[in-house]
C-alpha positions as CSV (number, residue, x, y, z in Angstrom):
1,X,18.2,130.6,144.4
2,X,19.7,127.4,143.6
3,X,18.2,124.0,142.1
4,X,19.3,120.6,143.7
5,X,18.1,117.9,142.1
6,X,18.9,114.3,142.5
7,X,18.2,111.7,139.3
8,X,16.6,108.0,140.4
9,X,13.6,106.5,139.0
10,X,10.7,106.4,140.7
11,X,9.0,103.5,142.2
12,X,9.4,101.4,145.7
13,X,11.1,98.8,143.5
14,X,14.1,101.0,142.8
15,X,14.1,102.7,146.2
16,X,17.1,101.4,147.3
17,X,19.4,100.5,144.3
18,X,22.3,101.7,143.1
19,X,21.3,104.2,140.1
20,X,18.8,105.7,142.7
21,X,21.8,107.5,144.4
22,X,20.7,110.8,143.4
23,X,17.2,110.3,145.1
24,X,18.5,108.9,148.8
25,X,21.1,112.1,148.7
26,X,18.8,115.0,148.0
27,X,16.1,112.9,150.4
28,X,19.3,113.1,152.8
29,X,19.8,116.4,152.2
30,X,16.1,118.0,152.8
31,X,16.0,116.0,156.3
32,X,19.2,117.3,157.4
33,X,17.1,121.1,156.9
34,X,14.1,119.9,158.1
35,X,11.9,119.8,154.9
36,X,10.1,117.3,153.1
37,X,10.2,116.7,149.1
38,X,7.1,116.0,148.4
39,X,5.6,119.2,146.4
40,X,4.3,118.1,143.0
41,X,5.3,120.2,139.6
42,X,7.1,120.3,136.8
43,X,7.2,116.2,136.9
44,X,9.1,116.3,139.7
45,X,8.3,115.8,143.8
46,X,9.7,119.5,145.1
47,X,10.7,121.0,147.8
48,X,12.2,124.9,149.2
49,X,14.3,125.6,151.9
50,X,17.5,128.0,152.4
51,X,21.2,126.8,152.9
52,X,23.8,129.1,153.8
53,X,21.4,132.1,153.1
54,X,20.9,131.0,149.9
55,X,17.3,130.1,148.2
56,X,17.3,125.9,147.5
57,X,14.1,124.2,145.8
58,X,15.9,120.1,146.4
59,X,13.9,118.3,143.3
60,X,13.4,114.4,142.4
61,X,12.2,114.0,138.9
62,X,9.3,112.0,138.4
63,X,10.4,110.9,135.0
64,X,12.6,107.8,134.5
65,X,16.2,108.3,134.5
66,X,16.7,108.4,130.6
67,X,14.4,111.3,130.5
68,X,15.3,113.2,133.6
69,X,16.3,116.4,131.3
70,X,12.5,117.1,130.5
71,X,12.3,117.8,134.3
72,X,15.1,119.6,134.7
73,X,14.6,121.7,131.8
74,X,10.7,122.4,133.1
75,X,12.2,123.0,136.5
76,X,14.6,125.3,135.3
77,X,11.9,127.3,133.9
78,X,10.0,127.1,136.4
79,X,12.1,129.4,138.6
80,X,13.8,131.2,136.0
81,X,17.2,129.7,136.4
82,X,20.0,128.6,134.2
83,X,22.2,125.7,133.9
84,X,24.8,127.2,136.6
85,X,22.0,127.7,139.1
86,X,21.5,123.4,138.7
87,X,23.4,121.0,140.6
88,X,22.7,117.2,140.0
89,X,23.7,114.1,142.6
90,X,24.1,111.1,140.5
91,X,25.6,107.6,141.2
92,X,28.7,107.3,138.9
93,X,29.8,103.5,138.6
94,X,33.2,103.8,137.3
95,X,34.4,105.5,140.4
96,X,35.1,103.2,143.6
97,X,32.8,102.7,145.9
98,X,32.4,105.4,148.7
99,X,34.4,108.0,146.5
100,X,32.6,111.2,145.7
101,X,33.8,113.6,142.9
102,X,32.2,117.1,141.9
103,X,33.1,118.9,138.4
104,X,32.2,122.1,137.2
105,X,31.2,120.6,133.5
106,X,31.9,118.1,131.0
107,X,30.1,115.0,129.2
108,X,27.7,112.3,130.4
109,X,30.4,109.8,130.8
110,X,28.3,106.8,130.5
111,X,26.1,108.2,132.8
112,X,21.8,108.3,131.0
113,X,20.4,110.6,133.0
114,X,23.3,113.2,132.7
115,X,22.7,112.5,128.8
116,X,19.4,113.1,129.3
117,X,20.2,117.0,130.8
118,X,22.7,117.8,129.3
119,X,20.7,117.2,125.9
120,X,18.0,119.0,127.0
121,X,19.5,122.3,128.4
122,X,21.9,122.0,125.6
123,X,24.8,122.8,128.1
124,X,26.9,121.0,130.5
125,X,27.8,123.9,132.3
126,X,26.4,123.0,135.6
127,X,27.6,121.4,138.3
128,X,27.6,117.0,139.1
């Protein structure tokens, strides 16, 4: 099983802001899988699906960005997963518009949501 988490801020006023790119990306992934992210658990909205024959939980923490780590840690605990089973989808203001980057591990840079996740997990060994 894998956990894919889109980071963002809950609330209508943040819905289409650049900092909510993680929420938008995980919503799009859910749509392409034919599921709705609506189940409430572990301070998050979640949905279960299968991608390429792998069970996947899609999640949107309902904490604010700077506290995302608490929700991510609770989800990993809930599903008995480790950091290597986790993928975080986030915005990156350091990249040019339209550019994507995938990293296997590393620092959070200036991203407070990633800082929160790394702090809560005491690990940077997850894909983002």
